[in-house]
C-alpha positions as CSV (number, residue, x, y, z in Angstrom):
1,X,9.9,-13.6,78.1
2,X,13.0,-11.6,77.3
3,X,13.0,-8.2,75.8
4,X,14.5,-9.8,72.7
5,X,11.5,-12.1,72.3
6,X,8.9,-9.5,73.0
7,X,7.4,-9.0,69.5
8,X,5.3,-6.0,70.6
9,X,8.4,-4.1,71.6
10,X,8.8,-0.9,69.6
11,X,11.6,-1.0,67.0
12,X,14.4,1.5,67.6
13,X,13.9,4.7,65.5
14,X,15.8,4.5,62.2
15,X,18.9,6.4,61.7
16,X,18.4,9.5,59.6
17,X,19.4,9.1,56.0
18,X,22.7,10.6,55.2
19,X,22.3,13.6,52.9
20,X,23.4,12.8,49.3
21,X,26.7,14.4,48.6
22,X,26.6,17.2,46.0
23,X,27.8,16.1,42.5
24,X,31.4,16.7,41.7
25,X,34.6,16.2,43.7
26,X,35.0,16.7,47.4
27,X,35.6,20.2,48.6
28,X,39.2,19.2,49.7
29,X,40.1,17.7,46.3
30,X,43.3,19.4,45.0
31,X,43.6,17.9,41.6
32,X,42.2,19.3,38.3
33,X,40.6,16.0,37.3
34,X,38.4,13.6,39.3
35,X,36.6,10.3,38.6
36,X,33.3,9.4,40.4
37,X,33.5,5.7,40.9
38,X,29.8,5.5,41.9
39,X,28.5,7.0,38.7
40,X,31.5,6.3,36.4
41,X,31.8,10.0,35.6
42,X,34.8,12.1,34.8
43,X,35.1,15.7,36.0
44,X,37.5,18.5,35.0
45,X,38.3,21.8,36.7
46,X,38.0,24.6,34.1
47,X,40.0,27.7,34.8
48,X,37.0,29.9,34.1
49,X,33.9,27.9,35.0
50,X,35.2,25.7,37.7
51,X,34.3,22.0,38.0
52,X,32.3,20.4,35.1
53,X,31.5,17.0,33.9
54,X,33.9,15.9,31.2
55,X,32.6,12.8,29.4
56,X,35.0,11.0,27.0
57,X,34.5,11.6,23.3
58,X,33.7,7.9,23.0
59,X,30.8,5.9,24.3
60,X,31.6,2.9,26.6
61,X,29.0,0.2,25.9
62,X,30.0,-3.0,27.8
63,X,31.9,-6.3,27.4
64,X,31.4,-9.8,26.1
65,X,33.6,-12.7,25.3
66,X,36.9,-11.0,26.3
67,X,36.1,-8.0,24.1
68,X,35.2,-4.5,25.1
69,X,32.7,-2.5,23.0
70,X,32.8,1.2,22.4
71,X,31.3,3.8,20.0
72,X,34.2,5.7,18.6
73,X,34.4,9.4,18.3
74,X,33.4,9.0,14.6
75,X,30.2,7.1,15.7
76,X,31.3,3.6,14.7
77,X,30.6,0.6,16.9
78,X,33.9,-1.3,17.5
79,X,35.2,-4.0,19.7
80,X,38.8,-4.4,21.1
81,X,40.5,-7.0,23.3
82,X,42.5,-5.9,26.3
83,X,45.8,-6.5,24.4
84,X,44.5,-4.5,21.4
85,X,43.6,-1.5,23.7
86,X,47.0,-1.6,25.4
87,X,48.9,-2.3,22.2
88,X,50.6,0.0,19.8
89,X,48.0,2.2,18.0
90,X,45.1,1.0,20.1
91,X,44.5,4.3,21.8
92,X,44.8,6.3,18.5
93,X,42.4,3.9,16.9
94,X,39.8,4.2,19.7
95,X,40.0,8.0,19.9
96,X,40.4,8.6,16.2
97,X,43.8,10.2,16.7
98,X,42.5,12.9,19.1
99,X,43.9,11.9,22.5
100,X,43.5,15.3,24.3
101,X,40.8,14.0,26.6
102,X,43.0,11.0,27.6
103,X,45.9,13.3,28.1
104,X,43.8,15.6,30.3
105,X,42.7,12.8,32.7
106,X,45.6,10.4,32.4
107,X,48.6,12.5,31.9
108,X,51.8,10.6,31.1
109,X,55.1,11.3,33.0
110,X,58.7,10.5,32.2
111,X,61.1,8.8,34.6
112,X,61.7,12.1,36.3
113,X,57.9,12.6,37.0
114,X,57.6,15.4,34.5
115,X,54.6,15.6,32.1
116,X,55.2,14.3,28.6
117,X,52.2,15.9,27.0
118,X,51.0,12.4,26.1
119,X,48.5,10.1,27.8
120,X,49.3,7.3,30.2
121,X,47.9,4.5,28.0
122,X,48.0,1.8,30.6
123,X,46.1,3.9,33.2
124,X,43.6,5.1,30.7
125,X,42.8,1.7,29.3
126,X,42.5,0.0,32.7
127,X,39.9,2.6,33.7
128,X,38.0,2.2,30.4
129,X,38.0,-1.6,30.9
130,X,36.7,-1.1,34.5
131,X,33.8,1.1,33.2
132,X,33.0,-1.5,30.5
133,X,32.7,-4.1,33.3
134,X,30.5,-1.7,35.2
135,X,28.3,-1.1,32.2
136,X,27.6,-4.8,32.1
137,X,27.6,-7.8,29.8
138,X,26.5,-7.4,26.2
139,X,24.2,-10.3,25.3
140,X,23.4,-9.3,21.7
141,X,19.9,-8.1,22.4
142,X,20.6,-4.4,21.8
143,X,19.7,-3.5,18.3
144,X,22.2,-1.8,16.0
145,X,20.3,0.3,13.5
146,X,22.1,1.5,10.4
147,X,21.0,3.6,7.4
148,X,17.3,3.8,6.8
149,X,14.0,4.6,8.5
150,X,13.2,2.7,11.6
151,X,10.3,2.7,14.1
152,X,11.5,4.9,17.0
153,X,10.8,4.2,20.7
154,X,7.2,5.5,20.4
155,X,6.7,4.1,16.9
156,X,7.3,7.4,15.2
157,X,9.8,7.0,12.3
158,X,13.5,7.7,13.1
159,X,15.7,8.4,10.1
160,X,19.4,7.4,10.1
161,X,21.0,9.2,7.3
162,X,24.4,7.7,8.0
163,X,26.0,10.8,9.4
164,X,23.0,12.2,11.4
165,X,19.9,10.7,13.0
166,X,16.5,12.5,12.8
167,X,14.0,11.6,15.5
168,X,11.1,13.4,17.3
169,X,12.2,16.8,16.2
170,X,15.8,16.5,17.2
171,X,19.0,15.7,15.3
172,X,21.4,13.3,16.9
173,X,25.0,12.3,16.0
174,X,25.6,8.7,14.8
175,X,26.4,6.3,17.7
176,X,23.5,7.7,19.7
177,X,21.5,5.4,22.0
178,X,17.8,6.2,21.4
179,X,15.5,4.1,23.5
180,X,17.0,0.6,23.5
181,X,18.6,0.9,20.0
182,X,22.0,2.1,19.0
183,X,22.0,4.1,15.7
184,X,25.2,3.4,14.0
185,X,27.3,5.4,11.6
186,X,27.0,4.7,7.9
187,X,27.7,6.1,4.5
188,X,26.2,9.6,4.2
189,X,22.8,9.5,2.5
190,X,20.5,12.1,1.1
191,X,18.4,13.6,4.0
192,X,14.7,14.3,4.0
193,X,13.9,17.9,3.5
194,X,14.0,19.8,6.9
195,X,14.5,23.1,8.5
196,X,16.7,23.8,11.5
197,X,14.7,25.8,14.1
198,X,17.3,25.9,16.9
199,X,20.8,24.8,17.7
200,X,22.2,23.3,20.8
201,X,25.6,22.8,22.2
202,X,27.6,20.4,20.2
203,X,25.9,18.8,17.2
204,X,22.3,18.5,18.5
205,X,19.7,20.7,16.9
206,X,15.9,21.0,16.8
207,X,14.2,20.7,13.4
208,X,10.9,20.6,11.5
209,X,10.2,18.6,8.4
210,X,9.7,20.6,5.1
211,X,7.1,18.4,3.4
212,X,6.1,18.4,-0.2
213,X,2.6,19.7,-1.1
214,X,-0.3,17.7,-2.6
215,X,0.7,19.2,-6.0
216,X,4.0,17.3,-5.8
217,X,2.0,14.1,-4.9
218,X,-0.2,14.6,-8.0
219,X,2.9,15.1,-10.1
220,X,4.0,11.6,-9.1
221,X,0.8,10.0,-10.3
222,X,0.9,12.1,-13.5
223,X,4.5,11.2,-14.2
224,X,3.7,7.5,-13.9
225,X,1.3,7.9,-16.9
226,X,4.5,7.8,-18.9
227,X,4.3,4.0,-18.6
228,X,1.5,1.9,-20.0
229,X,-0.2,0.4,-16.9
230,X,-2.8,-2.3,-17.2
231,X,-5.2,-0.1,-15.3
232,X,-5.4,3.3,-13.6
233,X,-5.8,1.4,-10.3
234,X,-2.4,-0.3,-10.8
235,X,-0.8,3.1,-11.4
236,X,-2.3,4.6,-8.3
237,X,-1.3,1.6,-6.2
238,X,2.3,1.9,-7.4
239,X,2.3,5.6,-6.6
240,X,1.0,4.8,-3.1
241,X,3.7,2.1,-2.7
242,X,6.4,4.5,-3.7
243,X,5.2,6.9,-1.0
244,X,4.8,4.4,1.8
245,X,8.1,2.6,1.0
246,X,10.1,5.8,1.7
247,X,9.3,4.9,5.3
248,X,11.5,1.8,5.3
249,X,10.9,-0.4,8.4
250,X,8.6,2.0,10.2
251,X,5.3,0.5,8.9
252,X,4.4,-2.8,10.6
253,X,3.5,-4.4,7.2
254,X,6.0,-4.2,4.4
255,X,4.3,-3.2,1.1
256,X,6.4,-5.2,-1.4
257,X,5.5,-4.6,-5.0
258,X,6.2,-6.8,-8.1
259,X,5.7,-5.2,-11.5
260,X,5.3,-7.8,-14.2
261,X,6.7,-6.1,-17.3
262,X,7.0,-7.7,-20.8
263,X,9.7,-6.6,-23.2
264,X,9.5,-3.0,-24.5
265,X,7.5,-1.8,-21.5
266,X,10.2,0.4,-20.0
267,X,10.7,-1.5,-16.7
268,X,14.3,-0.5,-16.2
269,X,13.4,3.2,-16.7
270,X,10.6,2.7,-14.2
271,X,13.0,1.4,-11.6
272,X,15.4,4.3,-12.3
273,X,12.5,6.6,-11.7
274,X,11.7,4.7,-8.5
275,X,15.2,5.0,-7.2
276,X,15.4,8.7,-7.9
277,X,12.1,9.3,-6.2
278,X,13.0,7.3,-3.1
279,X,16.4,8.9,-2.9
280,X,18.3,8.2,0.3
281,X,15.5,5.8,1.6
282,X,16.5,3.1,-1.0
283,X,19.5,1.1,-2.1
284,X,20.6,1.6,-5.7
285,X,18.8,-0.8,-8.1
286,X,20.4,-4.3,-8.6
287,X,20.4,-6.3,-11.8
288,X,22.7,-9.1,-10.8
289,X,22.1,-10.5,-7.3
290,X,21.4,-13.5,-5.2
291,X,19.4,-13.9,-1.9
292,X,22.7,-14.2,0.0
293,X,24.1,-11.0,-1.7
294,X,21.0,-9.0,-0.8
295,X,21.2,-10.2,2.8
296,X,24.9,-9.2,3.1
297,X,24.5,-5.9,1.2
298,X,21.5,-4.7,3.2
299,X,22.2,-6.2,6.7
300,X,21.6,-3.7,9.5
301,X,19.7,-1.3,7.2
302,X,16.1,-0.3,6.7
303,X,16.1,0.7,3.0
304,X,13.8,-0.1,0.1
305,X,15.4,-2.8,-2.0
306,X,15.0,-2.2,-5.8
307,X,15.5,-5.2,-8.1
308,X,15.6,-5.3,-11.9
309,X,15.3,-8.9,-13.1
310,X,16.2,-9.7,-16.7
311,X,14.6,-12.7,-18.2
312,X,16.9,-15.7,-18.0
313,X,16.8,-19.5,-17.4
314,X,17.7,-18.9,-13.7
315,X,15.0,-16.3,-13.2
316,X,12.3,-18.5,-11.6
317,X,14.7,-20.3,-9.3
318,X,16.3,-17.0,-8.1
319,X,12.9,-15.4,-7.5
320,X,11.9,-18.5,-5.5
321,X,14.7,-17.9,-3.1
322,X,13.8,-14.2,-3.1
323,X,10.4,-15.0,-1.8
324,X,12.0,-16.8,1.1
325,X,13.5,-13.5,2.1
326,X,10.2,-11.6,1.5
327,X,8.4,-13.9,3.9
328,X,10.8,-13.0,6.6
329,X,10.8,-9.3,5.8
330,X,7.1,-9.1,6.3
331,X,7.4,-10.1,10.0
332,X,10.2,-8.6,12.2
333,X,12.8,-8.5,9.5
334,X,15.0,-11.1,7.9
335,X,17.3,-12.1,10.7
336,X,19.6,-15.1,10.8
337,X,23.1,-16.3,10.3
338,X,25.2,-19.1,8.9
339,X,28.2,-20.9,10.3
340,X,31.2,-22.4,8.5
341,X,33.7,-25.2,9.1
342,X,36.3,-22.6,10.2
343,X,34.1,-21.6,13.1
344,X,33.2,-18.1,11.7
345,X,29.6,-17.0,11.4
346,X,27.9,-14.6,9.0
347,X,25.0,-12.8,10.5
348,X,22.4,-10.7,8.6
349,X,19.5,-8.5,9.7
350,X,17.6,-7.0,6.8
351,X,14.6,-4.7,7.0
352,X,12.5,-2.8,4.6
353,X,10.3,-3.3,1.5
354,X,11.2,-4.8,-1.9
355,X,10.2,-3.2,-5.3
356,X,10.9,-5.5,-8.2
357,X,10.2,-5.5,-12.0
358,X,10.6,-8.6,-14.1
359,X,9.2,-10.6,-17.0
360,X,8.3,-13.5,-14.6
361,X,5.6,-15.8,-15.9
362,X,5.8,-18.5,-13.3
363,X,2.7,-19.2,-11.0
364,X,3.2,-18.0,-7.5
365,X,2.2,-19.9,-4.4
366,X,-0.8,-18.3,-2.6
367,X,1.2,-17.4,0.5
368,X,3.6,-15.5,-1.8
369,X,0.9,-13.7,-3.7
370,X,-0.6,-12.3,-0.5
371,X,2.7,-10.8,0.6
372,X,3.5,-9.0,-2.6
373,X,1.3,-6.7,-4.7
374,X,1.4,-7.9,-8.3
375,X,1.0,-5.0,-10.8
376,X,1.2,-5.1,-14.6
377,X,2.8,-3.0,-17.3
378,X,1.9,-3.4,-20.9
379,X,4.1,-2.8,-24.0
380,X,4.2,0.8,-25.2
381,X,3.1,-0.4,-28.7
382,X,-0.3,-1.4,-27.3
383,X,-1.0,2.2,-26.3
384,X,-2.6,4.6,-28.7
385,X,-0.6,7.6,-27.3
386,X,2.8,8.3,-28.7
387,X,5.7,6.9,-26.8
388,X,7.8,9.1,-24.6
389,X,11.4,9.7,-25.8
390,X,14.4,8.8,-23.8
391,X,14.9,12.5,-23.2
392,X,11.4,12.8,-21.8
393,X,12.0,9.9,-19.4
394,X,15.5,11.3,-18.4
395,X,13.8,14.6,-17.5
396,X,11.2,12.8,-15.4
397,X,13.9,10.9,-13.5
398,X,15.7,14.2,-12.9
399,X,12.6,15.9,-11.6
400,X,11.8,12.9,-9.4
401,X,15.3,13.3,-7.8
402,X,14.6,17.0,-7.2
403,X,11.3,16.2,-5.4
404,X,12.6,13.2,-3.5
405,X,13.7,15.0,-0.3
406,X,10.4,16.9,0.1
407,X,8.3,13.8,-0.7
408,X,10.2,11.8,1.9
409,X,9.6,14.6,4.4
410,X,5.9,14.5,3.5
411,X,5.7,10.8,4.4
412,X,7.5,11.4,7.7
413,X,5.5,14.5,8.7
414,X,2.2,13.0,7.6
415,X,2.9,9.7,9.6
416,X,-0.1,10.2,11.9
417,X,-2.4,10.9,8.9
418,X,-1.0,7.8,7.1
419,X,-1.9,5.6,10.2
420,X,-5.5,7.0,10.2
421,X,-5.8,6.4,6.4
422,X,-4.4,2.9,6.9
423,X,-7.0,2.0,9.5
424,X,-9.8,3.3,7.2
425,X,-8.5,1.6,4.1
426,X,-7.9,-1.7,6.0
427,X,-11.5,-1.8,7.1
428,X,-12.8,-0.9,3.6
429,X,-10.8,-3.8,2.1
430,X,-12.1,-6.3,4.7
431,X,-15.6,-5.1,4.2
432,X,-15.2,-6.0,0.5
433,X,-14.4,-9.6,1.5
434,X,-10.7,-9.4,2.1
435,X,-8.8,-10.7,5.0
436,X,-6.7,-8.8,7.5
437,X,-3.7,-9.6,5.4
438,X,-5.4,-8.1,2.4
439,X,-6.2,-5.0,4.5
440,X,-2.5,-4.7,5.4
441,X,-1.2,-5.2,1.8
442,X,-3.8,-3.5,-0.4
443,X,-5.0,-1.1,2.3
444,X,-1.4,0.0,2.9
445,X,-0.9,1.0,-0.8
446,X,-4.3,2.8,-0.9
447,X,-3.4,4.6,2.4
448,X,-0.1,5.6,0.9
449,X,-1.8,7.0,-2.2
450,X,-4.3,8.9,-0.2
451,X,-1.6,10.5,2.0
452,X,0.4,11.3,-1.1
453,X,-2.3,13.4,-2.8
454,X,-4.6,14.5,0.1
455,X,-4.1,16.4,3.3
456,X,-7.3,15.3,5.0
457,X,-8.8,12.0,6.1
458,X,-11.1,10.3,3.5
459,X,-14.8,11.0,3.4
460,X,-17.5,8.6,2.5
461,X,-17.0,9.1,-1.3
462,X,-13.3,8.3,-1.1
463,X,-14.0,5.2,1.1
464,X,-16.6,4.0,-1.3
465,X,-14.1,4.4,-4.1
466,X,-12.1,1.6,-2.6
467,X,-14.3,-0.9,-4.4
468,X,-12.4,0.0,-7.6
469,X,-9.5,-1.9,-6.2
470,X,-11.5,-5.1,-5.6
471,X,-9.6,-7.0,-8.3
472,X,-6.5,-6.6,-6.2
473,X,-7.9,-8.4,-3.2
474,X,-6.0,-11.6,-3.6
475,X,-8.0,-13.9,-1.4
476,X,-11.3,-12.8,-3.1
477,X,-9.8,-13.4,-6.5
478,X,-8.5,-16.8,-5.5
479,X,-11.9,-17.8,-4.1
480,X,-13.5,-16.9,-7.4
481,X,-10.8,-18.7,-9.4
482,X,-10.4,-21.7,-7.1
483,X,-6.8,-22.2,-8.2
484,X,-5.2,-23.3,-4.9
485,X,-5.7,-25.9,-2.2
486,X,-7.3,-23.6,0.5
487,X,-9.9,-22.4,-2.1
488,X,-10.5,-25.8,-3.5
489,X,-11.1,-27.2,0.0
490,X,-13.6,-24.5,0.8
491,X,-15.4,-24.8,-2.6
492,X,-15.7,-28.6,-2.0
493,X,-17.3,-27.9,1.4
494,X,-19.8,-25.4,-0.2
495,X,-20.8,-27.9,-2.8
496,X,-21.2,-30.9,-0.4
497,X,-24.9,-32.0,0.1
498,X,-26.4,-31.1,3.5
499,X,-28.5,-34.1,4.3
500,X,-30.2,-32.5,7.3
501,X,-31.8,-29.6,5.3
502,X,-34.3,-30.2,2.5
503,X,-36.2,-27.4,0.7
504,X,-39.2,-28.0,-1.4
505,X,-38.2,-31.6,-1.8
506,X,-34.7,-30.7,-3.0
507,X,-31.5,-31.5,-1.2
508,X,-29.6,-28.3,-0.5
509,X,-25.8,-28.0,-0.5
510,X,-23.8,-26.5,2.3
511,X,-23.3,-23.3,0.3
512,X,-27.1,-23.0,-0.4
513,X,-27.8,-23.5,3.2
514,X,-25.3,-20.8,4.3
515,X,-26.9,-18.4,1.7
516,X,-30.4,-19.0,3.2
517,X,-29.0,-18.7,6.7
518,X,-27.6,-15.3,5.9
519,X,-31.0,-13.9,4.9
520,X,-32.6,-12.2,7.8
521,X,-36.2,-12.4,6.5
522,X,-35.9,-15.7,4.6
523,X,-38.7,-18.2,5.4
524,X,-36.1,-20.9,6.0
525,X,-33.4,-18.7,7.5
526,X,-33.8,-19.9,11.1
527,X,-33.9,-23.6,10.2
528,X,-30.9,-23.2,7.8
529,X,-28.8,-21.7,10.6
530,X,-29.8,-24.6,12.9
531,X,-28.9,-27.1,10.2
532,X,-25.4,-25.8,10.0
533,X,-24.5,-26.6,13.6
534,X,-24.4,-30.4,13.4
535,X,-22.1,-30.0,10.4
536,X,-19.5,-28.2,12.5
537,X,-20.5,-24.8,11.0
538,X,-22.0,-21.7,12.7
539,X,-22.7,-18.1,11.7
540,X,-21.4,-15.6,14.2
541,X,-23.1,-12.2,13.9
542,X,-21.5,-9.0,14.9
543,X,-23.1,-7.4,18.0
544,X,-25.9,-5.3,16.7
545,X,-25.4,-6.6,13.2
546,X,-27.7,-8.8,11.1
547,X,-27.0,-12.2,9.6
548,X,-25.8,-10.9,6.2
549,X,-22.6,-9.5,7.8
550,X,-22.0,-12.6,10.0
551,X,-18.8,-14.5,9.9
552,X,-18.6,-18.3,9.4
553,X,-17.0,-20.4,12.1
554,X,-15.6,-23.7,10.9
555,X,-14.7,-26.2,13.7
556,X,-11.2,-27.4,14.0
557,X,-12.6,-30.8,15.0
558,X,-16.1,-32.1,14.3
559,X,-17.7,-35.4,13.2
560,X,-20.0,-33.6,10.8
561,X,-17.1,-32.1,8.8
562,X,-15.3,-35.4,9.0
563,X,-18.2,-37.0,7.2
564,X,-18.1,-34.3,4.5
565,X,-14.4,-34.9,3.8
566,X,-14.5,-38.7,4.3
567,X,-14.0,-39.2,0.5
568,X,-11.1,-36.7,0.4
569,X,-8.2,-38.2,2.3
570,X,-6.1,-35.1,1.7
571,X,-8.6,-33.1,3.7
572,X,-10.0,-35.8,6.1
573,X,-8.9,-36.6,9.6
574,X,-9.3,-32.9,10.6
575,X,-6.9,-31.7,7.9
576,X,-9.6,-29.4,6.4
577,X,-8.5,-26.8,9.0
578,X,-4.9,-26.9,7.9
579,X,-6.0,-26.6,4.2
580,X,-8.4,-23.7,4.7
581,X,-6.1,-21.7,7.0
582,X,-4.4,-20.5,3.9
583,X,-7.5,-18.4,3.1
584,X,-7.3,-16.2,6.1
585,X,-4.0,-17.0,7.8
586,X,-3.2,-18.8,11.0
587,X,-4.2,-15.9,13.3
588,X,-7.8,-16.1,12.3
589,X,-9.9,-15.6,15.4
590,X,-13.4,-14.7,16.7
591,X,-13.9,-11.3,15.2
592,X,-16.1,-9.9,17.9
593,X,-14.7,-11.4,21.1
594,X,-11.1,-10.6,22.3
595,X,-11.0,-13.7,24.4
596,X,-11.7,-16.0,21.4
597,X,-13.5,-18.7,23.3
598,X,-14.3,-22.2,21.9
599,X,-17.6,-22.3,19.9
600,X,-20.3,-24.8,20.5
601,X,-21.5,-26.6,17.3
602,X,-24.6,-28.6,18.6
603,X,-22.2,-30.7,20.7
604,X,-18.9,-30.3,22.4
605,X,-17.2,-26.9,22.0
606,X,-14.3,-26.6,19.6
607,X,-11.8,-24.0,18.5
608,X,-12.6,-22.7,15.0
609,X,-11.4,-20.9,11.9
610,X,-13.3,-17.8,11.0
611,X,-14.1,-16.7,7.5
612,X,-15.3,-13.1,6.8
613,X,-18.7,-12.5,5.1
614,X,-17.0,-11.7,1.8
615,X,-16.2,-15.4,1.4
616,X,-19.8,-16.6,1.9
617,X,-22.4,-17.2,-0.8
618,X,-25.7,-15.3,-1.0
619,X,-29.0,-16.3,-2.5
620,X,-28.6,-13.7,-5.2
621,X,-25.6,-15.7,-6.4
622,X,-27.8,-18.6,-7.4
623,X,-29.8,-16.5,-9.9
624,X,-26.9,-14.6,-11.5
625,X,-26.9,-14.7,-15.3
626,X,-24.3,-13.5,-17.7
627,X,-25.6,-10.6,-19.7
628,X,-25.4,-10.8,-23.5
């Protein structure tokens, strides 16, 4: 065996790593400027301080499709082709007319090799294009975030005020890359109240928010008494919505609000008050608009959208298209684009909540009602109190504008408290029979109201007070009214006879059987629970909980349910699951098991839809009587 084949032979010792060269130009470099090709960095020899890094006043982002992308000195994201960069005016456009940096590193010379005091455009642009290639291909995944409030890299709100960006206690210039997002320049907007605590070189500075007090929050709820709300709860939810909607796209769920306002109820004044209070976190109110116009006007922004709808023949159709936009806004934003026969495309990327007041009388689809909180104003003439004069309302609007910056700062500074309040309010709404979507929608407004007027987390009394808002839990109301397909399907199931369970010679319905199965000490409780299984139904108790708080699992596929819906072709052939998914949403899952395994229903296991206990009947329901 040769030495080369001897696998046990020791490998030669590795060569020692070469020490990394110190940053900056080599010691023997004689010029006053130097470019590091490894790191794509420029250096300049200062007469007083020696060598220092000298980055260009622009940001070099990358390339795509024969275009080279930069952030100009003004903070604007722009693209140029090679011919545009080399062409007349290309350099002045890129550098905003200030070409001193280019002249320093790429000095121009005349035919006699004497400096001209102007840059060598060709040499400068060739190097910038080279760096663009080194930066890499731009595939469109980097987010460009314009004016508004966005979730920062760690979820904390970041505010782009157009000419400055506030994030994590630091102020950045527009065009800054924070995390994986590029915050672009925009029209200057009113900033949240803040205090500069230290300055740094250039435009960077450290800051603290200057939040409003709870007295200012109470002023908001008091000011809203100037309008005739259908209930105190509606007024409080609107106040909470104003507060949370200053946060733009930062909350995961967008708390859209629709104020149904008859004539002579002051809806336009209410929206002017809303715009003044939201200040720089909202777009100006619109009276004439279309879905396409809203998309174009708000693309790349995270601002509250305020809409004032006048009653007209086209109102219902226009709002129908608006709901298409709202459905997208509730997820990851309304993103999309449209092409044309000319080959050009129009892209839009809209974020943020919508606040709307209208005289709309049309019935909404259930999926729309659960995305938007419907609140009601009443005509002033139906209120015993004297109406406020136009001068009084004008003063309120002025005062709202004066408090706007501090109230926005309160929402930003109290962001951690808002998240805690949201978790508590969400659970309280679900405990009242709402779904997770109800917890997001109604719970978000309640959490906003709490954070507006309190500086502490809610205690037991405040949590118990959530029951005042039960009438705003859409899925519970729909269940009681039975005015949509999901509710009708579930009510049909509850009223169906359960042939396998008799009680005192009487045939019980599915609903009556569920009611007995939920009673821990009922004499027929155990047999009722067993009788549900062959029907494709099963109660799932929380670990450590009793049957009264159990959730109901409804099999996706089961012969017992097929028998129940055999006379209803619209819900038969396993379509009952598709119908009832509208009650709790498509993401309904086992509430007490993260793995969400299939459930066994006295037969083969099946995936299931889960309904919270608030949907389920109780024995006490059978003996309710109207009081006279």
